[in-house]
TORLUMLO-618837 format. One record per residue (C-alpha): residue number from 1; x, y, z. Coordinates in steps of 0.05 Angstrom, whole numbers, padded with zeros to 5 digits. Each point is the difference from the previous one (the first is absolute). Example, Ala and Ser with C-alpha at 12.3 -4.5 7.8 and 13.67 -1.06 7.14 Angstrom:
2
<bafi 1, <00246, -00090, 00156>>
<bafi 2, <00027, 00069, -00013>>
This chain:
560
<bafi 1, <00604, -00383, 00326>>
<bafi 2, <-00006, -00069, 00022>>
<bafi 3, <-00074, 00008, 00011>>
<bafi 4, <-00002, 00045, -00069>>
<bafi 5, <00035, -00055, -00041>>
<bafi 6, <-00055, -00053, 00033>>
<bafi 7, <-00053, 00035, -00013>>
<bafi 8, <00019, 00010, -00077>>
<bafi 9, <00011, -00075, -00008>>
<bafi 10, <-00072, -00007, 00033>>
<bafi 11, <-00033, 00038, -00037>>
<bafi 12, <00037, 00022, -00065>>
<bafi 13, <-00059, -00012, -00050>>
<bafi 14, <-00029, 00047, 00052>>
<bafi 15, <00053, 00053, -00015>>
<bafi 16, <00000, -00019, -00072>>
<bafi 17, <-00065, 00018, -00018>>
<bafi 18, <00002, 00064, 00047>>
<bafi 19, <00058, 00028, -00036>>
<bafi 20, <-00034, -00006, -00064>>
<bafi 21, <-00060, 00029, 00017>>
<bafi 22, <00042, 00048, 00035>>
<bafi 23, <00026, 00013, -00066>>
<bafi 24, <-00047, 00001, -00038>>
<bafi 25, <-00035, 00049, 00033>>
<bafi 26, <00060, 00052, 00008>>
<bafi 27, <00044, -00008, -00070>>
<bafi 28, <-00015, 00069, -00043>>
<bafi 29, <-00045, 00026, 00056>>
<bafi 30, <00018, 00069, -00014>>
<bafi 31, <-00017, -00007, -00079>>
<bafi 32, <-00055, -00050, 00000>>
<bafi 33, <-00063, 00021, -00002>>
<bafi 34, <00025, 00061, -00036>>
<bafi 35, <-00029, 00070, 00018>>
<bafi 36, <-00044, 00005, 00062>>
<bafi 37, <-00068, -00006, 00000>>
<bafi 38, <-00048, 00058, 00029>>
<bafi 39, <-00008, -00038, 00075>>
<bafi 40, <00057, -00005, 00003>>
<bafi 41, <00022, 00068, -00003>>
<bafi 42, <-00066, 00021, 00045>>
<bafi 43, <00030, -00045, 00059>>
<bafi 44, <00067, 00019, -00014>>
<bafi 45, <-00010, 00066, 00007>>
<bafi 46, <-00051, 00007, 00060>>
<bafi 47, <00051, -00049, 00035>>
<bafi 48, <00059, 00054, -00023>>
<bafi 49, <-00045, 00062, 00026>>
<bafi 50, <-00012, -00033, 00065>>
<bafi 51, <00065, -00020, 00013>>
<bafi 52, <00033, 00066, -00006>>
<bafi 53, <-00060, 00049, 00008>>
<bafi 54, <-00048, -00038, 00051>>
<bafi 55, <-00063, 00010, -00060>>
<bafi 56, <-00021, -00027, -00066>>
<bafi 57, <-00026, 00024, -00053>>
<bafi 58, <-00069, 00016, 00022>>
<bafi 59, <00044, 00036, 00060>>
<bafi 60, <-00026, -00059, 00050>>
<bafi 61, <00048, -00011, 00062>>
<bafi 62, <00018, -00072, -00002>>
<bafi 63, <-00063, -00034, -00026>>
<bafi 64, <-00026, -00060, 00013>>
<bafi 65, <-00022, -00007, -00068>>
<bafi 66, <00026, 00050, -00052>>
<bafi 67, <-00067, 00044, -00036>>
<bafi 68, <00060, -00011, -00072>>
<bafi 69, <-00045, 00023, -00062>>
<bafi 70, <-00051, 00006, 00049>>
<bafi 71, <-00044, -00059, 00010>>
<bafi 72, <00058, -00036, 00036>>
<bafi 73, <00063, -00034, -00002>>
<bafi 74, <00021, -00054, 00059>>
<bafi 75, <00053, 00033, 00037>>
<bafi 76, <00044, -00064, 00037>>
<bafi 77, <00037, -00011, -00061>>
<bafi 78, <00025, 00079, -00003>>
<bafi 79, <00013, -00008, 00075>>
<bafi 80, <00050, -00069, -00012>>
<bafi 81, <00030, 00025, -00058>>
<bafi 82, <00025, 00072, 00047>>
<bafi 83, <00070, -00027, 00028>>
<bafi 84, <00019, -00020, -00083>>
<bafi 85, <-00018, 00074, -00012>>
<bafi 86, <00039, 00014, 00056>>
<bafi 87, <00065, -00033, -00018>>
<bafi 88, <-00002, 00007, -00074>>
<bafi 89, <-00038, 00055, -00022>>
<bafi 90, <-00084, -00009, -00033>>
<bafi 91, <00021, -00034, -00068>>
<bafi 92, <-00047, -00064, -00039>>
<bafi 93, <00039, -00043, 00038>>
<bafi 94, <-00001, 00023, 00071>>
<bafi 95, <-00072, -00005, -00022>>
<bafi 96, <-00002, -00072, -00010>>
<bafi 97, <00041, -00011, 00041>>
<bafi 98, <-00056, -00021, 00052>>
<bafi 99, <-00032, -00046, -00045>>
<bafi 100, <00075, -00026, -00016>>
<bafi 101, <00016, -00024, 00069>>
<bafi 102, <-00072, -00022, 00020>>
<bafi 103, <00008, -00047, -00062>>
<bafi 104, <00061, -00029, 00023>>
<bafi 105, <-00020, -00012, 00073>>
<bafi 106, <-00064, -00031, -00032>>
<bafi 107, <00044, -00059, -00022>>
<bafi 108, <00022, -00020, 00067>>
<bafi 109, <-00065, 00015, 00029>>
<bafi 110, <-00041, -00040, -00049>>
<bafi 111, <00048, -00059, 00008>>
<bafi 112, <00002, -00007, 00078>>
<bafi 113, <-00076, 00018, -00003>>
<bafi 114, <-00015, -00064, -00044>>
<bafi 115, <00042, -00043, 00044>>
<bafi 116, <-00028, 00022, 00073>>
<bafi 117, <-00066, -00020, -00036>>
<bafi 118, <00025, -00072, -00020>>
<bafi 119, <00060, -00012, 00038>>
<bafi 120, <00023, -00026, -00064>>
<bafi 121, <00072, 00038, -00030>>
<bafi 122, <-00013, -00032, -00076>>
<bafi 123, <-00070, 00026, -00007>>
<bafi 124, <00021, 00072, 00023>>
<bafi 125, <00062, -00001, -00047>>
<bafi 126, <-00054, -00018, -00055>>
<bafi 127, <-00043, 00057, 00020>>
<bafi 128, <00060, 00054, 00007>>
<bafi 129, <00028, -00023, -00080>>
<bafi 130, <-00077, 00014, -00028>>
<bafi 131, <00004, 00059, 00045>>
<bafi 132, <00077, 00022, -00030>>
<bafi 133, <-00025, -00011, -00066>>
<bafi 134, <-00063, 00037, 00001>>
<bafi 135, <-00011, 00053, -00054>>
<bafi 136, <-00052, 00028, 00046>>
<bafi 137, <00040, 00004, 00063>>
<bafi 138, <00076, 00016, -00046>>
<bafi 139, <-00050, 00064, -00035>>
<bafi 140, <-00026, 00032, 00063>>
<bafi 141, <00062, -00011, 00038>>
<bafi 142, <00042, 00054, -00050>>
<bafi 143, <-00044, 00060, 00003>>
<bafi 144, <-00029, 00045, 00055>>
<bafi 145, <-00081, -00008, -00005>>
<bafi 146, <-00019, 00011, 00070>>
<bafi 147, <-00041, -00077, -00004>>
<bafi 148, <00052, -00030, -00008>>
<bafi 149, <00021, 00003, 00072>>
<bafi 150, <-00070, -00023, 00023>>
<bafi 151, <00008, -00071, -00019>>
<bafi 152, <00066, -00009, 00027>>
<bafi 153, <-00014, 00028, 00074>>
<bafi 154, <-00060, -00051, -00001>>
<bafi 155, <00052, -00057, -00015>>
<bafi 156, <00036, 00027, 00051>>
<bafi 157, <-00065, 00011, 00059>>
<bafi 158, <-00019, -00076, -00023>>
<bafi 159, <00072, -00032, 00019>>
<bafi 160, <-00002, 00039, 00070>>
<bafi 161, <-00072, -00020, 00009>>
<bafi 162, <00026, -00086, -00011>>
<bafi 163, <00062, 00023, 00039>>
<bafi 164, <-00045, 00034, 00059>>
<bafi 165, <-00024, -00078, 00004>>
<bafi 166, <00059, -00020, 00040>>
<bafi 167, <00027, 00064, 00030>>
<bafi 168, <-00057, 00041, 00012>>
<bafi 169, <00038, 00063, 00011>>
<bafi 170, <-00004, 00005, -00078>>
<bafi 171, <-00083, 00015, -00001>>
<bafi 172, <00010, 00063, 00026>>
<bafi 173, <00055, 00025, -00064>>
<bafi 174, <-00041, -00045, -00055>>
<bafi 175, <-00074, 00037, 00021>>
<bafi 176, <00038, 00071, 00002>>
<bafi 177, <00034, -00022, -00075>>
<bafi 178, <-00068, -00013, -00025>>
<bafi 179, <-00026, 00052, 00028>>
<bafi 180, <00059, 00042, -00051>>
<bafi 181, <-00024, -00039, -00055>>
<bafi 182, <-00061, 00037, 00007>>
<bafi 183, <00051, 00072, -00029>>
<bafi 184, <00019, -00041, -00050>>
<bafi 185, <-00048, 00002, -00052>>
<bafi 186, <-00083, 00020, 00004>>
<bafi 187, <-00016, -00080, -00012>>
<bafi 188, <00028, -00017, 00074>>
<bafi 189, <-00061, 00031, 00036>>
<bafi 190, <-00050, -00054, -00033>>
<bafi 191, <00059, -00062, -00001>>
<bafi 192, <00030, 00014, 00069>>
<bafi 193, <-00060, -00006, 00046>>
<bafi 194, <-00029, -00062, -00047>>
<bafi 195, <00064, -00039, 00008>>
<bafi 196, <00018, 00016, 00064>>
<bafi 197, <-00072, -00019, 00034>>
<bafi 198, <00003, -00063, -00033>>
<bafi 199, <00067, -00025, 00014>>
<bafi 200, <-00014, 00030, 00072>>
<bafi 201, <-00062, -00046, 00005>>
<bafi 202, <00034, -00044, -00017>>
<bafi 203, <00062, -00009, 00048>>
<bafi 204, <-00055, 00011, 00054>>
<bafi 205, <-00032, -00058, -00013>>
<bafi 206, <00060, -00049, -00002>>
<bafi 207, <00033, 00047, 00066>>
<bafi 208, <00061, 00032, -00043>>
<bafi 209, <-00001, 00068, 00033>>
<bafi 210, <-00017, 00015, 00071>>
<bafi 211, <-00041, 00054, 00014>>
<bafi 212, <00051, 00050, 00043>>
<bafi 213, <00038, -00001, -00073>>
<bafi 214, <-00066, 00003, -00033>>
<bafi 215, <-00024, 00062, 00047>>
<bafi 216, <00077, 00026, -00015>>
<bafi 217, <-00004, -00007, -00073>>
<bafi 218, <-00072, 00023, -00001>>
<bafi 219, <00024, 00062, 00032>>
<bafi 220, <00064, 00010, -00041>>
<bafi 221, <-00047, -00009, -00066>>
<bafi 222, <-00055, 00054, 00018>>
<bafi 223, <00056, 00048, 00024>>
<bafi 224, <00045, -00002, -00070>>
<bafi 225, <-00060, -00005, -00047>>
<bafi 226, <-00051, 00056, 00041>>
<bafi 227, <00040, 00059, -00045>>
<bafi 228, <-00015, -00039, -00063>>
<bafi 229, <-00072, -00011, 00022>>
<bafi 230, <-00020, 00069, 00020>>
<bafi 231, <00034, 00012, -00073>>
<bafi 232, <-00050, -00044, -00029>>
<bafi 233, <-00056, 00028, 00046>>
<bafi 234, <00007, 00072, -00015>>
<bafi 235, <00016, -00003, -00071>>
<bafi 236, <-00063, -00037, -00010>>
<bafi 237, <-00038, 00058, 00044>>
<bafi 238, <00044, 00057, -00042>>
<bafi 239, <00012, 00019, 00071>>
<bafi 240, <00056, 00049, 00011>>
<bafi 241, <00078, -00016, 00006>>
<bafi 242, <00026, -00028, 00070>>
<bafi 243, <00066, 00025, 00030>>
<bafi 244, <00037, -00053, 00054>>
<bafi 245, <00050, 00036, 00012>>
<bafi 246, <00053, -00045, -00027>>
<bafi 247, <-00036, -00023, -00056>>
<bafi 248, <-00062, 00035, -00038>>
<bafi 249, <-00071, -00035, -00030>>
<bafi 250, <-00013, 00038, -00065>>
<bafi 251, <-00065, 00018, -00033>>
<bafi 252, <00015, -00035, -00075>>
<bafi 253, <-00033, 00052, -00059>>
<bafi 254, <-00051, -00060, -00010>>
<bafi 255, <-00015, -00067, 00010>>
<bafi 256, <00065, -00038, 00015>>
<bafi 257, <00020, -00042, -00052>>
<bafi 258, <-00025, -00064, 00033>>
<bafi 259, <-00069, 00015, -00002>>
<bafi 260, <00002, 00016, -00075>>
<bafi 261, <00027, -00077, -00020>>
<bafi 262, <-00039, -00029, 00048>>
<bafi 263, <-00069, -00034, -00015>>
<bafi 264, <-00030, 00006, 00068>>
<bafi 265, <-00006, 00078, -00016>>
<bafi 266, <-00034, -00009, -00058>>
<bafi 267, <-00073, -00011, -00037>>
<bafi 268, <-00008, -00068, -00017>>
<bafi 269, <00028, -00030, 00058>>
<bafi 270, <-00007, -00068, -00004>>
<bafi 271, <00002, 00005, -00091>>
<bafi 272, <00074, 00027, 00013>>
<bafi 273, <00017, -00047, 00057>>
<bafi 274, <-00018, -00060, -00053>>
<bafi 275, <00035, 00034, -00062>>
<bafi 276, <00070, 00010, 00049>>
<bafi 277, <00001, -00073, 00008>>
<bafi 278, <-00012, -00017, -00061>>
<bafi 279, <00065, 00050, -00013>>
<bafi 280, <00032, -00031, 00046>>
<bafi 281, <-00002, -00075, -00029>>
<bafi 282, <00016, 00026, -00063>>
<bafi 283, <00061, 00032, 00028>>
<bafi 284, <00027, -00051, 00031>>
<bafi 285, <-00012, -00038, -00062>>
<bafi 286, <00018, 00034, -00053>>
<bafi 287, <00059, 00043, 00050>>
<bafi 288, <00005, 00066, -00038>>
<bafi 289, <-00045, 00062, 00018>>
<bafi 290, <00032, 00041, -00066>>
<bafi 291, <00043, 00042, 00036>>
<bafi 292, <00076, -00012, -00015>>
<bafi 293, <00029, 00032, 00075>>
<bafi 294, <-00030, -00064, 00029>>
<bafi 295, <-00017, -00066, -00046>>
<bafi 296, <00058, -00003, -00068>>
<bafi 297, <-00040, -00053, -00041>>
<bafi 298, <00000, -00057, -00009>>
<bafi 299, <00036, -00007, 00067>>
<bafi 300, <-00055, 00017, 00053>>
<bafi 301, <00008, 00002, 00067>>
<bafi 302, <00026, -00078, 00001>>
<bafi 303, <00003, -00018, -00063>>
<bafi 304, <-00063, -00036, -00042>>
<bafi 305, <-00005, -00076, 00011>>
<bafi 306, <00005, 00020, 00092>>
<bafi 307, <-00078, 00006, 00003>>
<bafi 308, <-00012, -00078, 00001>>
<bafi 309, <00064, -00003, 00055>>
<bafi 310, <-00032, 00049, 00029>>
<bafi 311, <-00073, -00035, 00009>>
<bafi 312, <00030, -00066, 00021>>
<bafi 313, <00034, 00038, 00059>>
<bafi 314, <-00060, 00031, 00020>>
<bafi 315, <-00039, -00077, -00008>>
<bafi 316, <00050, -00025, 00043>>
<bafi 317, <-00006, 00051, 00048>>
<bafi 318, <-00075, -00001, 00006>>
<bafi 319, <-00002, -00085, 00011>>
<bafi 320, <00050, 00009, 00057>>
<bafi 321, <-00059, 00048, 00036>>
<bafi 322, <-00030, -00068, 00017>>
<bafi 323, <00048, -00020, 00051>>
<bafi 324, <-00032, 00050, 00062>>
<bafi 325, <00072, 00011, 00021>>
<bafi 326, <00035, 00064, -00004>>
<bafi 327, <00040, 00012, -00059>>
<bafi 328, <00030, 00073, -00010>>
<bafi 329, <-00014, -00020, -00083>>
<bafi 330, <-00062, 00026, 00012>>
<bafi 331, <00022, 00074, 00012>>
<bafi 332, <00025, -00006, -00066>>
<bafi 333, <-00074, -00017, -00026>>
<bafi 334, <-00026, 00057, 00033>>
<bafi 335, <00053, 00040, -00024>>
<bafi 336, <-00016, -00019, -00075>>
<bafi 337, <-00082, 00005, 00005>>
<bafi 338, <00010, 00067, 00038>>
<bafi 339, <00036, 00035, -00052>>
<bafi 340, <-00061, -00037, -00043>>
<bafi 341, <-00046, 00046, 00034>>
<bafi 342, <00039, 00058, -00005>>
<bafi 343, <00004, -00008, -00069>>
<bafi 344, <-00067, -00008, -00010>>
<bafi 345, <-00017, 00075, 00033>>
<bafi 346, <00062, 00027, -00041>>
<bafi 347, <00001, 00022, -00076>>
<bafi 348, <00049, -00062, -00017>>
<bafi 349, <00074, 00018, -00017>>
<bafi 350, <00062, -00041, 00016>>
<bafi 351, <00026, 00049, 00031>>
<bafi 352, <-00064, 00008, 00050>>
<bafi 353, <-00004, -00065, 00020>>
<bafi 354, <00072, -00014, 00005>>
<bafi 355, <-00018, -00029, 00063>>
<bafi 356, <-00026, -00060, -00028>>
<bafi 357, <00062, -00021, -00025>>
<bafi 358, <00060, -00024, 00057>>
<bafi 359, <-00061, -00062, 00011>>
<bafi 360, <-00015, -00011, -00072>>
<bafi 361, <00077, -00018, -00006>>
<bafi 362, <-00010, -00036, 00061>>
<bafi 363, <-00051, -00045, -00022>>
<bafi 364, <00034, -00008, -00066>>
<bafi 365, <00069, -00023, 00037>>
<bafi 366, <-00057, -00051, 00039>>
<bafi 367, <-00022, -00029, -00054>>
<bafi 368, <00060, -00007, -00037>>
<bafi 369, <00027, -00038, 00061>>
<bafi 370, <-00061, -00046, -00005>>
<bafi 371, <00012, -00011, -00069>>
<bafi 372, <00074, -00020, 00034>>
<bafi 373, <-00032, -00048, 00037>>
<bafi 374, <-00048, -00030, -00050>>
<bafi 375, <00040, 00002, -00065>>
<bafi 376, <00077, 00002, 00013>>
<bafi 377, <00017, -00004, -00080>>
<bafi 378, <-00036, 00063, -00012>>
<bafi 379, <00020, 00051, 00051>>
<bafi 380, <00069, 00000, -00019>>
<bafi 381, <-00031, 00025, -00071>>
<bafi 382, <-00048, 00054, 00020>>
<bafi 383, <00063, 00035, 00047>>
<bafi 384, <00031, 00003, -00065>>
<bafi 385, <-00055, 00028, -00040>>
<bafi 386, <-00004, 00058, 00060>>
<bafi 387, <00075, 00009, -00013>>
<bafi 388, <-00003, 00001, -00068>>
<bafi 389, <-00063, 00050, 00010>>
<bafi 390, <00051, 00041, 00056>>
<bafi 391, <00064, 00018, -00053>>
<bafi 392, <-00052, 00014, -00059>>
<bafi 393, <-00033, 00048, 00050>>
<bafi 394, <00068, 00026, 00023>>
<bafi 395, <00022, 00006, -00073>>
<bafi 396, <-00066, 00039, -00017>>
<bafi 397, <-00005, 00042, 00066>>
<bafi 398, <00076, 00032, -00024>>
<bafi 399, <00009, -00010, -00068>>
<bafi 400, <-00079, 00027, -00022>>
<bafi 401, <-00041, 00021, 00053>>
<bafi 402, <00048, 00072, 00009>>
<bafi 403, <-00024, 00018, -00071>>
<bafi 404, <-00076, -00015, 00019>>
<bafi 405, <-00001, 00027, 00067>>
<bafi 406, <00045, 00075, -00020>>
<bafi 407, <-00060, 00037, -00028>>
<bafi 408, <-00044, -00025, 00058>>
<bafi 409, <00044, 00028, 00058>>
<bafi 410, <00033, 00058, -00039>>
<bafi 411, <00068, -00016, -00025>>
<bafi 412, <00051, 00054, -00004>>
<bafi 413, <-00047, 00051, 00028>>
<bafi 414, <00035, 00008, 00060>>
<bafi 415, <00069, 00014, -00035>>
<bafi 416, <-00048, 00058, -00048>>
<bafi 417, <-00026, 00045, 00070>>
<bafi 418, <00071, -00010, 00021>>
<bafi 419, <00038, 00025, -00060>>
<bafi 420, <-00054, 00051, -00003>>
<bafi 421, <00003, 00024, 00067>>
<bafi 422, <00073, 00010, -00010>>
<bafi 423, <-00001, 00033, -00065>>
<bafi 424, <-00041, 00055, 00018>>
<bafi 425, <-00031, 00041, 00062>>
<bafi 426, <-00059, 00018, -00039>>
<bafi 427, <-00071, -00024, 00002>>
<bafi 428, <-00002, -00075, -00025>>
<bafi 429, <-00054, -00027, -00034>>
<bafi 430, <-00017, -00078, -00001>>
<bafi 431, <-00039, -00034, -00041>>
<bafi 432, <-00078, -00039, 00024>>
<bafi 433, <00020, -00059, -00033>>
<bafi 434, <00016, -00032, 00066>>
<bafi 435, <-00035, -00022, 00061>>
<bafi 436, <-00001, 00053, 00048>>
<bafi 437, <00069, 00032, -00029>>
<bafi 438, <00003, 00051, 00053>>
<bafi 439, <00026, -00062, 00060>>
<bafi 440, <00050, -00010, -00047>>
<bafi 441, <00027, 00074, 00001>>
<bafi 442, <-00013, -00002, 00075>>
<bafi 443, <00051, -00074, 00009>>
<bafi 444, <00052, 00023, -00055>>
<bafi 445, <00009, 00076, 00021>>
<bafi 446, <-00011, -00024, 00081>>
<bafi 447, <-00040, 00061, 00011>>
<bafi 448, <-00019, 00029, 00063>>
<bafi 449, <-00070, -00020, 00022>>
<bafi 450, <-00016, 00065, 00029>>
<bafi 451, <00018, 00033, -00066>>
<bafi 452, <-00046, -00053, -00036>>
<bafi 453, <-00063, 00018, 00043>>
<bafi 454, <00018, 00079, -00005>>
<bafi 455, <-00009, -00002, -00074>>
<bafi 456, <-00028, -00060, -00035>>
<bafi 457, <-00074, 00021, -00038>>
<bafi 458, <-00041, -00060, -00006>>
<bafi 459, <-00033, -00010, -00057>>
<bafi 460, <-00055, -00029, 00035>>
<bafi 461, <00008, 00010, 00081>>
<bafi 462, <-00034, -00039, 00051>>
<bafi 463, <-00016, -00059, -00055>>
<bafi 464, <00029, -00075, 00011>>
<bafi 465, <00048, 00009, -00047>>
<bafi 466, <00025, 00060, -00001>>
<bafi 467, <00048, 00026, -00053>>
<bafi 468, <00048, 00038, -00002>>
<bafi 469, <-00002, 00078, -00042>>
<bafi 470, <00067, 00027, 00014>>
<bafi 471, <00047, 00004, 00071>>
<bafi 472, <00055, 00045, 00004>>
<bafi 473, <00041, 00005, -00070>>
<bafi 474, <-00045, -00063, -00026>>
<bafi 475, <-00057, 00004, -00041>>
<bafi 476, <-00036, -00060, -00031>>
<bafi 477, <-00034, -00011, -00070>>
<bafi 478, <00016, -00012, -00075>>
<bafi 479, <-00018, 00072, -00022>>
<bafi 480, <00062, 00058, 00037>>
<bafi 481, <00034, -00012, -00070>>
<bafi 482, <-00016, 00068, -00017>>
<bafi 483, <00007, 00029, 00066>>
<bafi 484, <00053, 00050, -00007>>
<bafi 485, <00018, 00000, 00084>>
<bafi 486, <00008, -00084, -00008>>
<bafi 487, <00087, -00004, 00007>>
<bafi 488, <-00013, -00084, -00019>>
<bafi 489, <-00051, -00044, -00022>>
<bafi 490, <00003, -00079, 00024>>
<bafi 491, <-00034, -00031, -00058>>
<bafi 492, <-00015, -00080, -00035>>
<bafi 493, <00052, -00009, -00051>>
<bafi 494, <-00058, -00004, -00060>>
<bafi 495, <-00010, 00073, 00020>>
<bafi 496, <00072, 00023, -00015>>
<bafi 497, <-00022, 00008, -00078>>
<bafi 498, <-00027, 00068, 00035>>
<bafi 499, <00059, 00027, 00026>>
<bafi 500, <00044, -00003, -00059>>
<bafi 501, <-00009, 00074, -00017>>
<bafi 502, <00066, 00013, 00025>>
<bafi 503, <-00026, 00041, 00058>>
<bafi 504, <00011, -00057, 00046>>
<bafi 505, <00060, -00038, 00021>>
<bafi 506, <-00012, -00078, 00005>>
<bafi 507, <00019, -00050, 00041>>
<bafi 508, <-00024, -00065, -00006>>
<bafi 509, <-00014, -00062, 00043>>
<bafi 510, <-00038, -00070, -00013>>
<bafi 511, <-00060, 00019, 00009>>
<bafi 512, <00004, 00075, 00011>>
<bafi 513, <00032, 00066, -00012>>
<bafi 514, <00014, 00068, 00030>>
<bafi 515, <-00008, 00063, -00051>>
<bafi 516, <00037, 00057, 00022>>
<bafi 517, <-00026, 00055, -00027>>
<bafi 518, <00066, 00042, -00027>>
<bafi 519, <-00023, 00073, 00007>>
<bafi 520, <-00010, 00025, 00064>>
<bafi 521, <-00070, -00018, 00032>>
<bafi 522, <-00052, 00063, 00005>>
<bafi 523, <-00027, 00001, 00071>>
<bafi 524, <-00065, 00022, -00023>>
<bafi 525, <-00033, 00025, 00073>>
<bafi 526, <-00065, 00018, -00032>>
<bafi 527, <-00014, -00072, -00029>>
<bafi 528, <00012, -00050, 00059>>
<bafi 529, <00013, -00063, -00027>>
<bafi 530, <-00044, -00034, 00058>>
<bafi 531, <-00069, 00046, -00033>>
<bafi 532, <-00063, -00023, -00001>>
<bafi 533, <00004, -00027, -00069>>
<bafi 534, <00072, -00041, 00004>>
<bafi 535, <-00043, -00032, 00064>>
<bafi 536, <-00054, -00019, -00033>>
<bafi 537, <00039, -00030, -00061>>
<bafi 538, <00044, -00032, 00035>>
<bafi 539, <-00047, -00035, 00042>>
<bafi 540, <-00025, -00022, -00052>>
<bafi 541, <00053, -00030, -00029>>
<bafi 542, <-00001, -00038, 00076>>
<bafi 543, <-00067, -00015, -00003>>
<bafi 544, <-00009, -00032, -00060>>
<bafi 545, <00062, -00036, 00010>>
<bafi 546, <-00016, -00032, 00065>>
<bafi 547, <-00068, -00018, -00037>>
<bafi 548, <00038, -00039, -00035>>
<bafi 549, <00042, -00030, 00056>>
<bafi 550, <-00062, -00022, 00029>>
<bafi 551, <-00028, -00039, -00057>>
<bafi 552, <00058, -00033, -00010>>
<bafi 553, <00002, -00026, 00077>>
<bafi 554, <00077, 00030, 00001>>
<bafi 555, <00010, 00046, 00054>>
<bafi 556, <00043, 00057, 00018>>
<bafi 557, <00011, -00062, 00044>>
<bafi 558, <-00033, 00056, 00057>>
<bafi 559, <-00055, -00019, -00036>>
<bafi 560, <00018, -00082, 00001>>
């Protein structure tokens, strides 16, 4: 106890900042963001299916990469979610638990990373303060997009790498964690090799790594990264799935998503690289990509006035390069510019280049620290300005943001689906005005994946994004109101007037309603609901909707 009191007395500022950061990332986590994103539902359901049945919804045994919609979804987040789903069941909260926990762990890791870089407790506290109040990190920590895991894993890997310079036994552990991050997000396939190569060259030049540790770490990295390397090669050359016994390397139905958003696989590569670099500069300047789930205007990733501080921090870090001696801060420069290079080959938005934000926040702190040394009088006003912006952001996030994100995250859809499932044993039609509506039916019904595989009918089987026309008792489309075999329809509220004819019992929720047929539904076997006509009509709706999403730059964030 005496040790605890002593530690608290010496680290009271650290304790207060971490406590504030944790509260902000945890408070009202069950209701904000409201609803559920389709990618959260996808990765949550596949984690549930693997946990209870050993296969994902595409029938793949323990896949090292999920097929998901067809063109893939990174699997590591799903596997990390399994313990929470096992303990507490499949819910939006357990699907977001990994982001929440890694978000809070990331606060401590960032503090100790900066402290180890500079051996300066005060700079580490400033860095932690900026991360705690960062809108990007707060928003990232509160919902379950699989790419959210990637920067946190790299942060932990870099911290272990720095520790290994004094304690060599941690180097293989760091290499193993770097390899694991390859399973977190597709941009890691470029970033991790580039970053590690440059860091290892720099470390070897100053003899910070022993040859023995390098060999052991390299073996660990190669062994752990081999399955994902085979996955990339296999899908690039359209080879068949590989069953490794404990796990499966799956063949996707189309090119991996990373290829679809990478300039390296497009025509006019150089032109696209320059365009992407321009987009990176614009994004770092505006701090907004137009997606409300990534950035809440006008706050950006760290408020509008952080860019000059970022440039000051980069300037002083570059200035130190002239000192030809070991400088661990070079690792942060390598991190930042490896992220910029990675962004240049990627269609840019905030979540795709999320690996850039930890070093960016570090260099903002570095710039603020430099200003503190040069102009002591303006340091406190700048900190106060950050604090006021943080208070304003928190107010908007917890009051305005829920309404802004509500329709994009399909709030109340889960309530409507659960009500429809409870009120009837018959067939349920679900509107197509939802991105990939079938995944929500799987998620909230907790369907046996074998039933899904046995009954699913795709609109476009084998496509990169496969749209489901029906599975089990669920049918997807907006043309089922006149079908007498349908027992209940889940509809958007703006369609309610079509069902106000006394033939339906209506139960309304925030954005969606359930219309239950008051008469007995008629099962017409000779005209099955999944007829080719309905498939075409539903597919047309789905394709038109996805075309709209692609033009807007949005996603089924599996489209991220």
